[in-house]
N, C-alpha and C positions, 0 to 999 in steps of 0.2 A: 292357497287352495282350500284350506280348511274353512276359511271365512265364507267362501262361496258355497261350500258344501253345507255348512250350518244354516245359511240363509235359505237355501233350497229346501232343506229338511224342515226348517221352521214353517215355510209356506205350506208344505205338504201336510204338516201337523195341523195347521190352522184351517185348512179348507173344510174339513168336516165340521169343525166348530162353527164356522160362519154360516153353514147351511142350517144350523139350529138357532141362529141368533138374530132373528128379525125383530124381536120384541125386547124391550127393556125389562130387567128384573133385578131384584136385590141379590147380590152375589155373596157378600160377607159383611160383618160388622164387628167392631171391637170397641173397648172402652179404655178410658184413662182418667186419672184423678186421684184426689185424696179424700179423707173422711169428712173434712170440714168444707163441704160444698153448701149449696142452698138447701135448707131443710124442708121447704114447702114452696107454695106457689109464689111467694114473694121473692122472685128471682131478680137479682141486680146484675146487669151485664158488666158493670164496672169492676165488681169484686168477686162474683161467684164464678164457678168453673163453667167454661164453655169453649168450644173450638172457635178461635177468633179469625183465623185465615188459613187458607189451603192454597198451595201452589204445586204445579206439576212440571217436571223438566222434560227435555226432549227424549229421554230414555224411559218415560212413564214412571219414574220414581216420584213419590208424592211427599210433600213437606207440610207439616202442620204446626201452627202456633196456638197454644192454649194456656189458660191459667190453671194452676193446680194448688189445692189447699193442703194443709199439713196433716200428718198422721195417715199411715197406710198408703202413702203415695205409690201408685203403680201405673204401669203402661201395659195393658193387656195381661194383667196379673203379675207382671214382673216388677219388683221394687225399683224405684228410680231415686236419684239423688234429690235431697231437699235441703233448704237453708233457712227459711223463715216461715211466718204464718201463711204466706201466700207467695208463690213463685211463678215465673213464666217457664213453660216447658216447650222446647223446640224438639221435634222428632220427625223421623222419616220412615216411610215404608216403601216396599216395592209395590207394583200394581196389583199384587194379590193380597196386600195388607200385611205382609210379613215385616216385622220391625227390623229396620236397618241400624238405627242408632237413636239416641236421645241425649239432649243437653239441657240442663237446668240452669236458668238465669235468675239470680236473686241473692238475697241476704236477709239479715234480721229485719223484721217489719213486714209490711204488706203493701208497699207503694211502688211495685214494679209494674210498668205499663208499656205495652207495645201492641199494635193492632194489625200490622201488615208484614207480609213476606215478599221479597223481591228476588228473582233469580236471574243471573246473567247467562245461564246455560254454558258457562265456561268454568264450572266448578265452584262458583261463588253464590252465596246466599246472604242477603242483606236485611237487617232489621234496624229501624229507627226507634229508639227507646228512651224512656226516662226511668232512672233507677235511683231512688232516694235512699241513701245510706243511713242506717241507724247504728253503725259500728263505731262506737266511741272507744278510744284507746284505754279509757279508765274502766271500761266494762269488759272483763275477760270472757263473758258469756256471749257477747255480741258477735255476729258473723258478718264479715265484709261482703260487699257486693261481688258476686261471682259472674263473670261472662261465660265461663265453663269451669271445669274442675281445677284448672291450673292458673287461670288469669283472673285477677281480682283488682278491685279499687281499694287503695289503702284506707284504713280507718282514720277518722278525723279525731282531733282533740278539741273538745269544746272549751272555749275560754270565755267568750261573751257573744252577744248577738251581732257584733260588728266585725269580729275577727274572721279573716278568710282562711280557708284550708283546702288543699287539693281533694280531700275526702268528701267535701260537700258537692263536688261536681256531679251532675245528675243526667245530662243530656249526651247521648252517644249514638253514633252510627257504627254498627257492628257488622263485620263480615265473617261468615263461617264457611267451612269447606262442606260442600254437598256430599262428599264421599264418607265423612265420618262425624260431622257436626262439631269439629274443633274450631276454635277461634283462629282466624287468619290475622286480623288486625282490628283495633278499635280506634275511633276518632272522637276525642272529646270535643264538644261543640261550645263549651263555655270557657270563659277566662276565670279570673279570680272571683270567687263567690263566697258569701258568708251563709249562715244557716237560713236566712230569709231570701237573699237574692238568688239562691240556688234553684228556686222554683221557676218552672218554665212551662211553656205550652209547645211541646215538640213530640209529634206522633204521626203526622200525615206524610205519606210517601206515595209517589207515582213514578214508575220506571218507563221511559219511552222506548222506542224501537232501537235506538242506539245504546241502550242500557244506561243512559244518564238518569240520575235520581233527582226528582223535583220535590220540594216540600215548602210548606209555610210554617215558620217557626216564630214563637213569641218568647222574648227574654226580658228579665228585669235589669236594673241598672248594672252597668259594667261594660267591659270590652269583651266581645265574644267572637265566635267563628274565625279563629286564628287571627284576631286583631282587625278583621275587616269591618266590624261594626262597633259603635259605642252607643249604648243606651243611656240616656240622660239620668241623672240622679233622682229625678222626679218619679221615675218608675220603680217605686219601692214595693208596691203591692199590685201593680198591673203590668201588662206586657206591651212592648213595642214589637210589631210584627214585620217580618221580612219574607220575601220570596227568595228561596234558596235553591241553588242547583249545583249538583256534583257531576262533573263530566267523567264518564267512564273511560279508562285508559288501561287496557289489558289487565283488568282486575283491580286497579287502583281507582279511587274516586277523588278527583281534584276539585276543590271548592272554587266556585266562580263568585265574582263580586255580587253580594246580595242586593235585592231591590227593596227599599223601604216601601211598605204598603200603607195606604190611608185607612187603616183600621183603628177604631177606638173602641174601648171596652175589651171584650175577650171573645175568642172563638169557642173555647170549650171550658171556660171557668178555671178555677184554681187547680183542678186536677184534670188530666187528659182523659176524659170519659169516652173518647172515640166517637163523639157525636157528629164529627165533621169528616167528609171525605173530599179528597182533592183529585181532580182529573185534568190532564193536559192534552190538547189537540195540537200536535206539532206542525201539522200542515197549515193550520190557521194561526199558530202562536197564540192560542186562546186557552185560558184556565177556567175551571169551574170549581166552585166551592159549594158543597151541599150538606145540609145537616139540620140541627135544631139548637135552640138557645137555652133550654132548661138545664139546670144543674141536677145530676143524678137521676134516679128512676122515680122516686116517690115524693119529691118536693114540688112546690109550685113557684120556686124562685127562678126568675129568668135572668140570664146574663145580658147586660147592656151591650149592644153590638151595633156598630155603624160602619159604613164604608163610604169614604169621601164625604164625611159629615152628614150622610143621610142614614138615619137609624132604621134598623129592621124592627117592625112592630109585631110581627107574628112569630110563632114558634118555629115552624118549618120553612126553610128558604133555600133558594138556588141562585147563585151569583155567578155571572160570567165577566171576566176582565181580560184586558190585553196583557200579554206576557212581557212586553218591552217597557211599557209606560205604567202599567198597573191601572190604567183608566177603566172605569166600569163600562161594560157594554150593555148589559141588561140584568134585571133581577126579577124573581118571581117569589111570591109567598102564598101560603094557604090561607084562605079566608073562610071561616066557618061561623056558626052562631055561637061557638064557644072559643073565641079567639085566643084565650090564654090556656087552652087545653095542653096539658103536658103530653098528650098522646098523639099530637101531630109531629110527624118526623119523616124526613128523607133519610133513609138508612143506607142506600147503596146507589152508586152511579158508575156506569161503564160506557165505553165508546163503541160504536159500531165498527166492525172490522173492514167494511167496504165503503164507508162514507164518513162524514163528519157528524152524523146524527148521534145522539146520546140516549141512554135509557136510565131511568131512575126508578126506585122502588121504595116503599115505606108504608105508612099508614096515616090516617087522619080520623078525627073523632067528630061526629055530628049525628043528628037524628036524620029525618028524611028531607030536610031543607036543602037548598042549593049549596054546593060547595065549589069554590073556585080556586084555581091555581093560576095566578096572573089573570089573563082574560079567558081562560078555558073554564067551562062549567062541567062538572061531573054529572052524569045522569042521576036522576032521582032514584031512590031505592025503596024497596018495600020493607027494609029493615033499618035499624039505627045502631049507633054505637061506633066502635072502632072498626075502620074499614081499610083493609090492605089494598094496595094498588100497584100497578106497573104502568109506566108511561114511556112513550118514545117522543123525542123532541128533535127539531132541527137545530143547527148551530146558532140560529137567530132566536131560539126560544119558542118557536111555534110548535104547538102540540100536534103530532101526527096521529097518534092513537093513545088511548088510555083504557085500562081494564081494571074493573073491580069485580068482586064476586057477584054472580047473578042472583044470589039469594043465600039465606041461612036456613038450614033444615030444622034446627031447634035451639033453644037457649042453652048457654053454657058459659064457663069462665073464659075470659078473653083478655089476657093481661098484656103480654109483651109483644109477641108476633111481629118482630121487626121486619123480616123479609129481605133476603139478599139475592142478587141476580148474577147470571153468567151467560155469555153467548156460546152456543154450541151449534156451529154451522149456520143453518137458517132458522134456528130456534133460540128462544130465551128461556132459560130455566130459572124459576122463581121458587126459592126454598124458604120455608117459614114454619110457624106453628099454626095449626088450623083449628077453627071452631065451627065445625059442621058447614064448611064452605060449599057453595055450588058454583062451579066454573064450567060453563057450557053444558055438555052432557054428563059431566062428572059431578057427583054429589057425595060428599062425605056424610056418613051417618053415625052419630054418637048419641048416647042417652042424654036427656036433659040434666044439666048441672055438671057435665063432664068438663075437664080442662083440655087444653089443646094438645094435639099430637103432631109429629113432624109430617109435613106435606110438601111435595114438589109438584108445581104446576108448570107445564111446558106450553109456550106460545109460539106461533109463527112470528118471527121478528119483523116481517114486512107488514103484516096486517093486524097482528095482535090476536088472531083467532086461536082458541085453545086447541092444542094438539092432543094433549093427554095429561094425566095426573097420576101420582102414586103416593100412597100414604104408608105410615108405619103405625101399627096398632100398639097401644100401651095400656096400662092398667087404668081403671076408672078414677077420675079426679086426681090424676097426676099430670103435672105440667111438663111437657117434653116438646122440644123445638129443634129445628134446624137453625144454625147461626152462621154457617159458612158453606161456600159452594165453589167448586172448580170443575173444569172439564179436561179429561186427558187427551192424548194424541189420537185416540181411537174413537172419540165422540162419546165417551162414557162419563157419567157424573160421579164425582167424589164429593161427599157431603159430610158435614160435622155439626154437632149441636150438643145438647145436654139432655139427660133424662133422670128420673127420680126413683124408679123402682124396677119394673120389667119393661123390656122393649122387644119388638118383634114377637108379640104374643099370638099373632094369627098363625095357625098351623100350616097355612098354605102360602106363606110369604117366602119360603125357600131359605130362610135363615133361622138358626136355632135361637130360641128365646134367650135374651141377654138380661141378666140380673145384676143390679148394682153390687159390686164386689167389695164394698166397704161397710163399716158398721154405721148404725144410726139412721139409715134410710135417707141419707142426704144425697145430693145429685152427683153424677159423674158426667164427664164429657164422653161423647161417642163419635165414631167416624165409620162411614159405610160407603159402599160402592153400588151404584145403580147403573147397570151396564146392559148393552145389547150385543156385546161380543166378548169372547174370551180374551184374556190378557196376552197381548203380543209379547210382552216381556217374559212370558212363561218359558220361552225357548231361546231367547236371544243369545245367552251365554252357554247353551247346553250342547251336548253331543249325543249321538245315538247310544242306546243302552248297550248294544253289542260292543261298541268301541270302548265304553267305560267298563266292560267286563261285568255287566249286570244282566241277569236272566230272570224273567217273570213267567210263572206257569202255575196251573193251566190257564190258558186264555183262549176262548171264553172260560170264565170261572163261575162255579156254582156257590161254594161256601168259603174255601180257604185259598188265598193267593200266596204262593211261595215265592220268595225273593232270594236269589243268590248273588253275591258280589265278590269281586276279587279283593276288595278292601272293605273295612267295616263301614256299614251304613250309619248315617247320622240322624236322618229324619225323613218323614214322608208327608205328602199332602195329596189329598184326593179332591178333584173338582168334577162337577157335572158337565154335561155336554155343552152347555153355554158358558162355562167358566165359573159357575157359582161354587163357593166353598162348601165341602161336604164333611171332611174329616182330616185331622192331622195328628202327628205324634212323633215321639223320639224313637230312634233305633240305635242299637249298640253293636251288633255282630255282623258277620258276613252271611249269615243265613237267618231269615226272618219269615214269620207267617202273619198274615193279616186276615181277620175274620170279616168276610163280606156277606154273610148269609142274610143280614138284615137289609141290605141294599135292594132297591127296586131294580127290576130288569132294565137294562139300558147301557149307554156308552158313558164311560168315565175316563178321566185322565189322572194318572198318578205321577207326581213329581218326587224323585228320589235324590237325596244328597249324600255324597261321600266327601272325604277330605279334599279330593282333587277333582270331583266331577259333579255335575248336576244334569239329570236326564228327566225327560217326560215321555211317558208311553201311554198309548191308548189301551184300555182294558174293557172287555165286554162282560157284563154281568148277566148270566142266564136266569 
């Protein structure tokens, strides 16, 4: 009976909120990172701090994967565990941005890599990762690879280049509990490896509707994947690639016989830079591989890469192949007047929710000449340089629409600007860094010489028409970008990226200015919510204030809000009428006072926590 009562109360609470929530707005923002991020505009996605992926479960809890540098590591100002020069940090918030838990993954060194989060919505979170151990038993100061605080990879004992050791294993599929971030199990994907054969190309994942995990993995010589494959001894410095599938079975992942793929060269070079994304269309049994061939951010060295003995000759490519035989179906590459440009890249690929169409995003570099992708020609532009794009294609590779900025308002720094996409109902959200872009009726305005700021552009997914855009203002000549995007169950956007100094400096953006909270002026990751409705999770587990023994008065309130409770209060959070964060703090007693004299007149919602209850009440500020 209580469950029905709580649901009805929740709906009554949300009705007035929805009446104010027709437009998107920034609700809250927080930061995470360590002191040794990127010091300037020379940001490297492979090693510097940024939010790498975001996932949302059915309860609107949010999960984030980020890199974190050493010294002063913190999550929203709270210190977090660290192990090496650079670690992976997995953490979760509720839909209001409150931290639920965090788990650090890593050890001595800086070669921990993972790019994707997968959720089974049955309490499980999965990460495919490569973790290269630097923990030698002869070095008492070295730290073993940690999956969490209690699960580790044993340190190795170096003898020579040919001696194998369990501590050299580096490729793992990891499962964590969504409730607390603790490791449930780990699956080692390699057999016996030495210090050289431990290197692998393992980082791509895609989870289908049945919660099966698909991946393409490259291994060096040896027997791997539970003895299912044996890579010839000739693969001492290159990889043999396989299509790998794990079948989901009530939280376990059972490895299926891998399929050898006709790949020569490498997909993402000697280190997994996250340059390639994998997508699977289960209705067609068709896979897509999309990415770039260049090593790192600032080199001009391209990885040799061919499929079925046909080499890729350009940097950015999209490949489709059959899931049973591996036979190539079609491929497309960018052709520009600078064919070896390191700035051509397909950075994101997603599938339509109601058809087999796909969407890709990224950038290309050219002046005002024709640029082609397969047999599609992009429109001529009045500007040159790096050009972000979003494109919709059919399963046969035919382009249905493609969008690039309609113009650039002024000259400025334009370095990374990768661009990631997500489907939100009938729209596509495109999150990136912007350099004075013009999209439809929206035009960003920045001074000449400024660097990019975070920008979200929203398109009609059927037509490509621009629906709207939203930006975040930061300091002049500071490089700040979005690098990850997700959509919650209410159609709100959750975004993440990196920033270098101050963010949300516009006094009208609804969020307090956020300043990097580590020394040295180096970057931090940030995460934020862009929403049109208040958080439904706000009241899912709550009870009425009267039932919890909590009293608030006077209401309406002019200056001081008094709170009485039958048990000690722990904390409070105040939100505006559309759910945007306003203020929060800790409480300790059964009687508290909150000063609200500085609040503007209007409707607010206050969330109060005690040891045994959580309540949310509407307050009116006179």
